[in-house]
DOMAR-851271 format. One line per 5 residues: their letters; for each residue x, y, z of C-alpha. Coordinates in Angstrom, 2 decimals, padded with zeros to 5 digits. Layout:
residues N
A = X/Y/Z; ...
***
This chain:
residues 392
XXXXX = -012.90/004.98/-017.23; -011.88/004.57/-020.86; -008.64/002.89/-021.83; -007.01/006.24/-022.62; -008.05/007.65/-019.24
XXXXX = -006.62/004.61/-017.45; -003.38/004.84/-019.42; -003.03/008.54/-018.63; -003.66/008.14/-014.89; -001.34/005.14/-014.66
XXXXX = 001.47/007.27/-016.09; 000.74/009.80/-013.34; 000.51/007.45/-010.35; 002.37/004.18/-011.02; 006.06/003.42/-011.34
XXXXX = 006.75/002.55/-015.01; 008.05/-000.94/-014.28; 006.07/-002.83/-016.93; 006.06/-002.83/-020.71; 002.32/-003.29/-020.99
XXXXX = 000.26/-004.43/-023.94; -002.31/-001.81/-025.03; -005.33/-003.30/-023.27; -007.01/-002.82/-019.87; -008.79/-005.96/-018.72
XXXXX = -011.96/-005.57/-016.70; -013.47/-009.05/-016.34; -013.28/-012.59/-017.60; -014.76/-016.08/-017.53; -012.83/-019.24/-018.23
XXXXX = -010.26/-018.57/-020.95; -012.02/-015.43/-022.23; -011.13/-011.96/-020.94; -013.00/-008.73/-021.62; -011.48/-005.25/-021.63
XXXXX = -012.97/-001.97/-020.40; -014.44/-001.32/-023.84; -016.16/-004.71/-023.96; -013.81/-006.37/-026.47; -013.19/-010.08/-025.84
XXXXX = -009.85/-011.91/-025.94; -008.90/-015.58/-025.88; -006.31/-015.84/-023.12; -003.25/-018.01/-023.76; -001.39/-016.49/-020.77
XXXXX = -003.43/-017.27/-017.62; -001.71/-014.38/-015.86; 001.72/-015.90/-016.65; 000.66/-019.36/-015.53; -001.30/-018.24/-012.46
XXXXX = -004.97/-018.57/-013.43; -004.74/-022.33/-013.92; -008.54/-022.64/-013.85; -009.11/-019.50/-015.88; -011.03/-016.40/-014.87
XXXXX = -013.80/-016.38/-012.26; -014.06/-020.15/-011.99; -017.26/-021.02/-010.13; -015.55/-023.38/-007.70; -012.80/-020.90/-006.91
XXXXX = -015.25/-018.03/-006.46; -017.28/-020.12/-004.02; -014.26/-021.27/-002.00; -012.78/-017.78/-001.79; -016.07/-016.08/-000.95
XXXXX = -017.02/-018.56/001.74; -013.63/-018.33/003.43; -013.58/-014.51/003.24; -016.89/-014.58/005.10; -015.36/-016.62/007.92
XXXXX = -011.87/-015.20/008.50; -009.82/-013.41/005.85; -006.47/-013.30/007.66; -004.79/-014.47/010.80; -001.28/-014.13/012.13
XXXXX = 001.02/-017.12/011.86; 001.27/-016.92/015.64; -001.88/-019.07/015.65; -002.69/-022.50/014.26; -004.37/-022.35/010.87
XXXXX = -006.43/-025.47/009.99; -006.49/-024.62/006.29; -002.68/-024.49/006.15; -002.63/-027.99/007.60; -005.01/-029.25/004.90
XXXXX = -003.00/-027.76/002.03; 000.33/-028.91/003.48; -000.97/-032.45/003.98; -002.16/-032.55/000.38; 001.20/-031.31/-000.97
XXXXX = 003.13/-033.82/001.12; 000.88/-036.64/-000.11; 001.31/-035.54/-003.73; 005.10/-035.18/-003.58; 006.21/-037.75/-001.01
XXXXX = 008.26/-035.06/000.72; 007.98/-034.10/004.37; 007.35/-030.46/005.39; 005.97/-027.26/003.84; 006.55/-023.54/004.39
XXXXX = 003.91/-021.22/002.92; 004.66/-017.80/001.45; 003.22/-015.45/-001.18; 005.24/-015.86/-004.38; 007.78/-017.88/-006.28
XXXXX = 010.59/-015.54/-005.33; 009.74/-015.96/-001.64; 009.58/-019.73/-002.03; 013.05/-019.63/-003.60; 014.36/-017.39/-000.81
XXXXX = 013.14/-020.00/001.66; 014.84/-022.82/-000.26; 018.12/-020.90/-000.25; 017.87/-020.36/003.52; 017.08/-024.03/004.15
XXXXX = 020.07/-025.15/002.07; 022.51/-022.77/003.75; 021.30/-023.45/007.29; 021.40/-027.22/006.73; 024.96/-026.99/005.43
XXXXX = 026.01/-024.49/008.12; 024.94/-026.81/010.90; 026.32/-029.99/009.31; 029.59/-028.60/007.95; 030.37/-025.82/010.45
XXXXX = 029.71/-023.03/007.98; 032.16/-024.30/005.34; 029.47/-024.95/002.72; 027.33/-022.07/001.46; 027.68/-021.90/-002.35
XXXXX = 024.67/-022.66/-004.55; 025.03/-023.56/-008.23; 022.28/-022.48/-010.61; 022.21/-022.53/-014.41; 023.06/-019.99/-017.06
XXXXX = 019.81/-018.60/-018.52; 017.84/-019.44/-015.37; 015.29/-017.23/-013.64; 014.48/-017.50/-009.93; 012.89/-014.16/-008.99
XXXXX = 013.38/-010.42/-008.60; 014.50/-009.98/-005.01; 018.16/-009.12/-004.59; 018.99/-012.69/-003.56; 016.90/-014.47/-006.19
XXXXX = 018.32/-012.13/-008.83; 021.75/-013.28/-007.70; 020.55/-016.85/-008.20; 019.29/-015.97/-011.68; 021.86/-016.82/-014.35
XXXXX = 021.11/-013.94/-016.74; 023.24/-010.80/-016.86; 020.33/-008.79/-018.30; 018.61/-008.95/-014.91; 021.73/-008.10/-012.92
XXXXX = 022.46/-004.58/-014.12; 021.81/-001.63/-011.78; 021.28/-003.56/-008.55; 024.80/-004.33/-007.32; 026.03/-005.54/-004.91
XXXXX = 024.16/-008.82/-004.87; 023.95/-011.55/-002.27; 027.10/-013.64/-002.55; 027.46/-017.36/-002.97; 026.06/-018.22/-006.40
XXXXX = 027.81/-019.69/-009.44; 026.34/-020.67/-012.81; 026.80/-023.87/-014.79; 025.78/-024.28/-018.43; 022.49/-026.11/-018.88
XXXXX = 022.88/-029.61/-020.36; 026.67/-029.46/-019.94; 027.50/-031.84/-017.10; 031.21/-031.02/-017.21; 030.42/-027.35/-016.65
XXXXX = 028.52/-028.35/-013.52; 031.13/-030.85/-012.40; 033.86/-028.22/-012.65; 032.03/-026.05/-010.09; 031.57/-028.83/-007.53
XXXXX = 033.82/-028.55/-004.49; 033.55/-028.72/-000.70; 031.96/-025.24/-000.52; 028.81/-026.22/-002.47; 025.64/-026.84/-000.47
XXXXX = 023.03/-027.07/-003.26; 022.29/-027.18/-006.97; 019.14/-025.23/-007.92; 017.54/-025.83/-011.34; 014.41/-025.28/-013.41
XXXXX = 013.54/-028.35/-015.47; 012.17/-026.04/-018.15; 013.72/-022.58/-018.23; 010.55/-020.56/-018.74; 011.66/-016.93/-018.76
XXXXX = 014.89/-018.12/-020.38; 013.05/-019.24/-023.54; 011.07/-022.40/-022.70; 014.18/-024.60/-022.71; 013.61/-028.12/-021.30
XXXXX = 016.66/-029.69/-019.66; 017.88/-032.95/-021.17; 017.08/-035.97/-019.01; 020.65/-037.37/-018.91; 021.89/-034.01/-017.62
XXXXX = 019.26/-033.99/-014.86; 019.99/-037.62/-013.93; 023.73/-036.98/-013.69; 023.12/-033.79/-011.72; 021.01/-035.74/-009.22
XXXXX = 023.75/-038.38/-008.90; 026.45/-035.75/-008.30; 024.30/-034.20/-005.59; 023.61/-037.55/-003.95; 027.27/-038.62/-004.02
XXXXX = 028.47/-035.36/-002.45; 025.69/-034.65/000.08; 024.63/-031.62/-001.98; 020.97/-030.70/-001.99; 019.05/-030.94/-005.26
XXXXX = 016.54/-028.09/-005.37; 014.01/-027.77/-008.20; 012.23/-024.52/-009.01; 008.73/-025.62/-010.07; 007.21/-022.14/-009.86
XXXXX = 006.21/-022.10/-013.53; 006.36/-025.84/-014.34; 004.35/-027.02/-011.34; 000.71/-027.55/-010.38; -000.16/-029.67/-013.46
XXXXX = 001.27/-027.20/-015.99; 003.45/-029.78/-017.78; 001.02/-032.72/-017.61; 002.21/-034.16/-014.30; 001.53/-032.46/-011.00
XXXXX = 005.19/-031.46/-010.80; 007.55/-031.62/-013.74; 010.27/-033.57/-011.88; 007.98/-036.62/-012.06; 008.71/-036.79/-015.81
XXXXX = 012.46/-036.81/-015.15; 012.55/-039.66/-012.65; 014.44/-037.78/-009.93; 013.54/-036.97/-006.34; 014.51/-033.45/-005.22
XXXXX = 015.37/-032.47/-001.67; 013.44/-029.22/-002.07; 010.66/-028.11/-004.43; 009.56/-024.50/-004.77; 006.09/-023.78/-006.10
XXXXX = 003.71/-020.84/-006.62; 001.81/-019.36/-009.62; -001.05/-021.83/-010.23; -000.98/-023.04/-006.61; -003.44/-020.33/-005.55
XXXXX = -005.52/-020.26/-008.72; -005.07/-016.49/-009.00; -004.34/-015.47/-005.41; -000.78/-014.82/-004.15; 000.40/-018.17/-002.80
XXXXX = 003.69/-020.02/-002.77; 005.36/-022.86/-000.93; 008.73/-024.43/-000.24; 008.48/-028.20/000.24; 011.39/-030.15/001.72
XXXXX = 012.43/-033.75/002.36; 012.47/-035.51/005.70; 016.17/-034.82/006.36; 015.47/-031.09/006.08; 012.20/-031.10/007.98
XXXXX = 013.59/-029.51/011.14; 016.11/-027.09/009.62; 013.99/-023.96/009.91; 013.12/-023.82/013.59; 010.97/-021.21/015.32
XXXXX = 012.26/-017.70/014.66; 014.60/-018.58/011.77; 012.09/-017.71/009.05; 008.61/-016.27/008.76; 006.05/-014.22/006.85
XXXXX = 003.04/-012.04/007.62; 000.77/-013.11/004.78; 002.07/-016.57/003.86; -000.57/-019.27/004.22; -003.38/-016.72/004.30
XXXXX = -006.72/-018.53/004.94; -008.36/-017.22/001.76; -005.37/-018.23/-000.37; -005.38/-021.64/001.31; -009.08/-022.08/000.52
XXXXX = -008.36/-021.27/-003.13; -005.45/-023.70/-003.18; -007.55/-026.53/-001.76; -010.05/-026.01/-004.59; -007.21/-026.03/-007.16
XXXXX = -005.56/-029.14/-005.72; -008.84/-031.05/-005.53; -009.20/-030.69/-009.29; -005.85/-030.43/-011.07; -004.06/-033.28/-009.30
XXXXX = -006.37/-036.03/-010.56; -005.23/-038.51/-013.21; -008.07/-037.50/-015.50; -007.23/-033.79/-015.35; -003.50/-034.36/-015.86
XXXXX = -004.25/-036.60/-018.85; -006.34/-033.82/-020.38; -003.53/-031.29/-019.88; -001.12/-033.58/-021.73; -003.60/-034.21/-024.53
XXXXX = -004.40/-030.52/-024.97; -000.69/-029.68/-024.98; -000.06/-032.28/-027.69; -003.01/-030.96/-029.70; -001.73/-027.37/-029.50
XXXXX = 001.82/-028.34/-030.45; 000.65/-030.35/-033.45; -001.42/-027.42/-034.70; 001.45/-024.99/-034.16; 003.94/-027.18/-036.01
XXXXX = 001.98/-026.79/-039.26; 001.65/-023.00/-039.03; 003.65/-020.58/-041.17; 006.75/-018.92/-039.69; 007.13/-021.59/-037.00
XXXXX = 010.66/-022.97/-036.85; 010.33/-025.06/-033.69; 007.79/-025.83/-030.96; 009.09/-026.90/-027.57; 007.93/-027.47/-024.02
XXXXX = 005.87/-029.97/-022.05; 002.14/-030.12/-021.46; 000.67/-026.64/-021.68; 003.95/-024.80/-021.22; 004.84/-024.12/-024.84
XXXXX = 007.41/-022.00/-026.67; 007.36/-021.10/-030.38; 010.65/-020.40/-032.13; 009.99/-018.04/-035.02; 011.59/-018.18/-038.44
XXXXX = 011.36/-014.40/-038.73; 009.74/-011.45/-037.02; 010.03/-010.01/-033.51; 008.10/-011.86/-030.82; 006.99/-008.70/-029.01
XXXXX = 005.65/-007.17/-032.23; 003.73/-010.34/-033.10; 002.34/-010.57/-029.56; 000.99/-007.03/-029.93; -000.60/-007.98/-033.25
XXXXX = -002.27/-010.91/-031.51; -003.70/-008.57/-028.88; -005.12/-006.33/-031.61; -006.92/-009.34/-033.10; -008.20/-010.69/-029.78
XXXXX = -005.56/-013.09/-028.45; -003.47/-012.64/-025.30; -000.08/-014.32/-025.65; 003.32/-014.14/-023.93; 006.92/-013.84/-025.04
XXXXX = 010.13/-015.37/-023.67; 013.24/-013.79/-025.12; 012.83/-014.23/-028.91; 010.01/-016.78/-028.59; 006.26/-016.59/-028.36
XXXXX = 005.12/-018.40/-025.22; 001.81/-020.07/-024.38; 000.57/-020.78/-020.84; -003.19/-021.22/-021.32; -005.59/-021.98/-018.48
XXXXX = -005.35/-025.72/-017.88; -009.11/-026.18/-018.26; -009.36/-024.23/-021.53; -011.83/-025.82/-023.96; -010.87/-027.14/-027.38
XXXXX = -013.20/-024.55/-028.90; -011.29/-021.77/-027.13; -007.98/-023.33/-028.17; -009.07/-023.39/-031.81; -010.23/-019.77/-031.69
XXXXX = -006.92/-018.64/-030.23; -004.87/-020.70/-032.67; -006.83/-019.30/-035.60; -005.86/-015.77/-034.55; -002.24/-016.80/-034.05
XXXXX = -002.16/-018.47/-037.47; -003.49/-015.28/-039.05; -000.81/-013.17/-037.37; 001.98/-015.60/-038.32; 000.75/-015.66/-041.91
XX = 001.15/-011.88/-042.18; 004.86/-011.82/-041.33
***
């Protein structure tokens, strides 16, 4: 099918829930995608941070294919040896205690919310159930995770929402402190607000937040869906902030391209979700687990993490000298570009026309390249971006 045929049939058969760029991808290798007409694109998006090892990585293809040839799915009514392997690896990497597997970041966040509320319900006789998140946060698109999301733009149309969420201002500790009372069970934060505009939290704010939680027996939950799995140059971003969360949520790059998420909790929470209190049909699927084991065996090494940091620094230095760039922010290979002028969505479309796939986040351009992208591919993509920025 040609691009125009695909576009026409999509309009006939699919709900119009996405503002798509005018390209239909058909295949890819590494950080290079190819559309149905054979045109190539440097990919600075990795499927919004999912394809951490790029397209059709040989190791991933092998792991997925071999597992699909053994058993592609089993019910969670049975023991799954691959789940055990992935969970053990995540516990070793984080120092936490127990893992629940699911299919997405939103589901991981739903699990975290349930753990926090059940823990508080049992310990405080149901008197604690409120969760504080941050203004400008994003935690998912289910009704409950939308309620946790501190952006009004996502709230319209879908009322009533799940109750029990309040929003503090990021980097304003007094705003958070004013919401703390004996009804709060958890504080739930992203260390870099990705969808909110690639806004890193200030370390003193995070440190004081962790202290408030510790002093008041309030759970500190960190949404690492976009920042995790080596994206920021450490395996999880919280490592760079020097805090220890009670719960981490993770997804995106965890499956290397397959739907896979997890909620990881500390020892004191390890028995909160007992049999029958939570579950999933597809979570911890054997094929997704096989993919995750391949990802974890490669991205969690010191050498790989060092390369991610170095590539991120290289990209940011190049961006800082480009025209129409007011500010570059982020950590590792999670990068936001504040523009001096021009509309991010328009510039992103211009990039696509010239052979570069790039993201936006509010008024910013956003980069989430495959973590193993080569310097040659980085330079090709940056050359296209520089050309587009020069034309504004």
